N, C-alpha and C positions, 0 to 999 in steps of 0.2 A: 485472476492474475496469478502468474506463477513465475518461476525463474527460467522458463523457456524463452527462446527468442520470439519477439513480437514486433510487428511493424506498426502497431498503434502508437501514437504519440504518448510520451510518458513524462511526468514531472518527478521530482525527487521527494523522498520522505524519510526523515531520520528521527529516531526516538532515543532519548538518553534518560537514565535515572537521575533524578534531581538530588544531588548530594546534600542540599540544604535541608531536605526533609528530616534528616537525622536529628537536627537541632530545633526544627520548627514543624510541629505536627500539622500546622495549617498550610504548609508549603505544598505545591503540586507534586505529585509522585513522578510525573514525566514532563520533561521539557524537550523541545526539538525544533526542527525546521521543516518547511513544506513548500513546494512550488507547483505551479500548474503545468499541464502538458504543453501549453502554448509558449510558456516562458520558464523552462526548467532551471535556468540559472538565477532567476529572481526569487530568492528565498524569503519566506516569512516565518517569524518565530511563533511558537505556540506553547502553551502549558496546559496540562490535563490533570484533573483532580480525580481521586478514586471515589467511585459511587457504587452503590449496591442496588441490584434489582432482583426480583423473584421470578423465576421461570414459571410462566402460567401453566405449563403442562406438567412439569415435574415437581414444582414447589421449591426447587433448589435455589439458594441465594448465590448469585454470581456477581463478580466485581467487573466493572467497566470503568473507563476513564474518559472524562469530558472536560473541555475548557476552551478558552478563546484563542483565536488566531489573530495576531497583530498584523494588519495589512498596511500600516503606516510606512511610507517610503522615506520620511525625513523627520527630524525633530519637530519641525513646524507642523507637519501633517499629523504627527502623533498627538501634539498638544491640542490641535483643532478637532481631532476625531471625536465624534460622539457615538455612544454605544446604541446600536439599534437591536431591538429584541429579535432573537432567533436568527441572527446573521453572524457569519464568520466564526463558527465554532467547530471543533473536531470532536468526534466520539470514537473511541478505540476499544476494541474487544479482543481478547485472546481467541484464537481459532479453535473452536470446540470440535471441529471436524478433522483435526490433525492428531495423529498419534505421535507424541514427542518421544525422542530417544531417552530422555530422562524425566523423572517426576519433578514436581516443584521443589522438593527438598534436595534435588541433585542426584538422587539414587537412580539406578537403572530402571527403566520402565519395562516390566515383564511383557506387556502387550506388544511393545515394539520389538522385543527380542524374539517373540514368537512368530514374527513376520518373516517371509522369505526375503532374500537380498533384493529382489526386484521390487517387492512391495515396500521395503524400507526406503529404497531410493525414491519411490513415489511420494511417501510421507515426508521425506526430507525436502522435497521440492515445494511442498505446501507452505504458505506463509505462516508465521507464528501469530501474527496479529492482523486483524482487519480494521479498517477505519472508514469514516465518512466525513468529508469536509463540506459542511453546509455553508454556502457563501451568501448570496443575496437572492431575492426572488427572480432577478434578471439573469443570474448566473447559475448554471446547473451544478448539482451536488457532484463532488468528485469521489471516486472510490480510492482507498489507500490500502496498501499491503506492505508488510515488513517482515524480514527474516532476521532471526537472532544471529549476531556476529560474534567472533572471538573477542573476549573482553580486552579493552585497551587500558591505558593508565588511569582512566576515569571510571572504569568498571564495565559491567555489561551494557550492551546497547543493541539496537536493531535498526535496519535500514531497508528501504525498498523504493516503491514508486507510487505515483498517482496516475489515474486514468479516468477518462469520462466513462460514466456508467453505461453498460450495454446490457440489454435483455439477453436471455439465453438464445433466443432466435437470432438476434443481431450478431452475437458472438459467433454462432455457428456459421452464419452467412459470411462473416469476415474471414473465418478460418478456411472456408471453402474457396473464397476468392484468392486468398494467399496461396493455397495449394495449387490453384489453377494458373497463377501468374507465371511460373517458370515455363509451363507448357505454352502459354500464349507468347511469351518472349521468345521461346525456341522457334515457334512458327514464324514470328516476325523476322527473326534472324535468317531462317531458311528462305523466307520470301525475298529478303534483301539480297541474299546471295544469288538466288535464281535470277532476280532482276539484273544484278551486276553481270552475271554470265551472259544474259541475253543482249547486253549492250556491247559486249566485247566483239 
């Protein structure tokens, strides 16, 4: 998923820094909202806590964020909701394949500055965060992606979208179909014009 135009259905995904974490070390680092591609306007709140994992190949310790997604649609359903293991949680990771314009401390990234203008544009289009929303055994996992936005009065934040997961082969097939669609539409339009000419 990227910031290019897509015909695939998309939900919404917003990440905010939790300002309460400054006073409460046990508070989640991230809060936000998320929706499905089928119902993008029906938003669910989530919270994600910082966790650490060790890269099996490099041994590097990396931070990711994981927490529950509240799917309650009313106060009554929230009170009646019971927690099922391994259902409705989100896991978020920084995009390790993106070359950011700045380093984590805010200073310029020399690797980014060494890129050509064209390559910088490509890196800018990559999301800053990837995520997975695990729902229930009956509902497929959704892919999430978010781009960092200009800070607002609440501070830094990021937003993006959710989509159904597609394999590399499925994605390539969908892209080829999208590329061919204008040609098919053009042929249909010409065919309708020729039919109309024949009836005059």
